[in-house]
C-alpha positions in Angstrom: -4.3 8.4 25.0 -1.8 8.3 22.4 -2.4 9.2 18.9 -0.6 6.3 17.9 -2.2 4.1 19.6 -5.7 5.4 18.0 -4.6 5.3 14.5 -3.6 1.9 15.0 -6.6 1.0 16.3 -8.3 2.2 13.3 -5.9 0.5 11.1 -6.9 -2.6 12.6 -10.5 -1.9 11.9 -9.7 -0.6 8.4 -8.9 -4.2 7.8 -11.1 -6.1 9.6 -14.6 -4.0 8.7 -13.2 -1.9 5.7 -14.2 2.3 5.7 -17.3 2.2 7.2 -16.0 0.5 10.3 -13.3 3.4 11.4 -15.5 5.8 12.9 -14.7 7.9 16.4 -17.1 5.7 18.3 -15.7 2.1 17.0 -11.9 3.8 18.0 -12.4 5.1 21.1 -14.4 1.9 22.1 -11.5 -0.5 20.7 -9.1 1.3 22.9 -11.3 2.2 26.2 -11.5 5.9 25.7 -14.3 8.4 25.6 -15.6 10.1 22.4 -14.5 13.6 23.5 -10.4 12.2 23.5 -10.6 11.6 20.4 -12.5 14.4 19.4 -9.5 16.1 20.6 -6.8 14.4 19.1 -8.2 14.0 15.7 -10.9 17.5 15.6 -13.6 15.1 13.8 -14.3 11.8 12.6 -13.1 13.1 8.8 -9.7 14.3 10.7 -9.2 10.9 12.3 -9.5 9.1 8.7 -7.7 11.5 7.4 -5.1 10.8 9.7 -5.2 7.1 9.1 -4.7 7.5 5.4 -1.5 9.9 5.5 -0.3 7.2 8.0 -0.6 4.6 5.7 0.8 6.2 2.8 3.9 6.7 4.8 3.9 3.4 5.9 3.8 2.1 2.0 6.9 3.8 1.3 8.6 2.4 4.2 7.4 -0.8 3.4 8.3 -0.5 -0.3 12.1 1.1 0.7 12.9 -1.7 3.1 12.0 -4.0 -0.1 14.4 -2.2 -1.8 17.1 -2.3 0.1 20.1 0.0 1.1 22.4 0.0 -2.3 22.2 0.9 -5.8 22.6 -2.8 -7.0 20.9 -4.7 -4.5 17.5 -4.8 -5.4 16.0 -8.3 -6.0 12.7 -8.7 -7.9 11.5 -11.3 -5.1 12.1 -9.4 -2.2 10.7 -5.9 -3.8 7.5 -8.2 -4.5 7.1 -9.2 -1.4 7.4 -6.1 -0.1 5.1 -4.5 -2.2 2.6 -7.5 -2.4 2.7 -7.3 1.8 2.2 -3.7 1.8 -1.2 -3.9 -0.5 -2.3 -7.2 1.5 -1.4 -7.3 4.9 -0.5 -3.5 5.2 -3.5 -2.5 4.1 -2.7 -0.5 1.3 -5.1 -2.2 -1.3 -7.8 -1.4 1.1 -6.5 2.8 1.8 -6.1 3.1 -2.2 -9.7 1.7 -3.1 -11.0 4.1 -0.1 -9.0 7.2 -1.0 -10.4 6.8 -4.4 -13.8 6.0 -3.4 -13.6 9.3 -1.2 -12.3 11.2 -3.7 -9.5 11.9 -1.4 -7.3 13.5 -4.5 -5.1 15.2 -2.0 -4.3 12.3 -0.5 -4.3 10.2 -3.4 -1.6 12.5 -4.7 0.3 11.3 -2.0 -0.2 7.7 -2.6 0.8 8.1 -6.3 4.3 9.6 -5.8 5.2 6.7 -3.3 4.7 4.9 -7.2 6.6 7.5 -8.8 9.5 7.7 -6.5 9.6 4.1 -6.6 9.7 4.1 -10.6 12.2 7.0 -10.2 14.8 5.0 -7.9 14.8 1.6 -10.2 15.5 3.4 -13.3 18.2 5.3 -11.4 19.8 1.8 -10.9 20.2 1.4 -14.7 21.5 4.7 -15.5 23.6 3.6 -18.7 20.3 2.2 -20.1 18.5 4.8 -22.2 15.0 2.4 -21.3 15.5 2.0 -17.7 12.7 4.7 -16.8 10.6 2.9 -19.3 10.7 0.0 -17.7 11.1 0.6 -14.0 7.9 2.7 -14.5 6.1 -1.3 -16.4 7.3 -3.0 -13.5 5.9 -0.7 -11.0 3.1 -0.7 -12.9 3.0 -4.3 -13.2 3.7 -4.8 -9.3 1.2 -2.2 -7.9 -1.9 -3.0 -10.2 -1.0 -6.9 -9.1 -1.1 -6.2 -5.9 -3.7 -4.0 -5.5 -5.9 -6.5 -7.4 -4.8 -9.5 -4.9 -4.9 -7.4 -1.7 -8.7 -5.9 -2.7 -10.3 -8.9 -4.0 -7.4 -11.7 -4.0 -9.4 -13.7 -0.6 -12.8 -13.7 -2.8 -11.4 -14.3 -6.2 -8.6 -17.1 -5.7 -11.2 -19.7 -4.0 -14.1 -18.8 -6.6 -11.8 -19.2 -9.2 -9.7 -22.2 -8.1 -6.4 -20.3 -8.0 -3.3 -21.2 -6.3 -2.5 -18.8 -3.2 -0.2 -16.2 -4.3 -0.7 -16.3 -8.3 -1.2 -11.9 -8.6 2.7 -12.4 -6.8 4.0 -15.6 -9.3 2.5 -13.5 -12.9 4.0 -9.9 -11.0 7.5 -11.8 -10.8 7.3 -13.8 -14.3 6.6 -10.2 -16.0 8.9 -8.4 -13.9 11.6 -11.7 -15.3 10.4 -11.0 -18.6 10.9 -6.8 -18.5 14.5 -7.7 -17.3 15.4 -9.4 -19.5 14.4 -7.4 -22.5 17.1 -6.0 -24.7 
């Protein structure tokens, strides 16, 4: 039994059933292995859940890094927003962030926050001659993270309830980004 396979199964369970669905029994059933195999790898249900949270934080950082691109000057707002919104929605970062908050997992929440701070720092470094670059980068990241979090967590419920078009959060975040980037 591979540890990564167990984490994949746990992530699928989180995305389909929420944090309560991530149990040793459910992961074992999904994988076709016994409870003892999972205890060997993770020690307990809390160990499995903690490993899943850690992996999802790394995945969030990787997805956002991919959205930034390799160079200093090639960040496209559309591409960045797509990476952030996909990470929070399809990637499960919204569910993971809510789970971290509700479980009072401050240590793991700090690693999640560090991903966001690193993104703001990297964006600010792309405009070293702009004295407001850090402030703008922080505003951009906060806008993207808040809106992506909300859309990923409750967008499927609120969008049809309010009769809003799909992708409204992403579109609003892009408009706010354009406004932030256009300010002198």
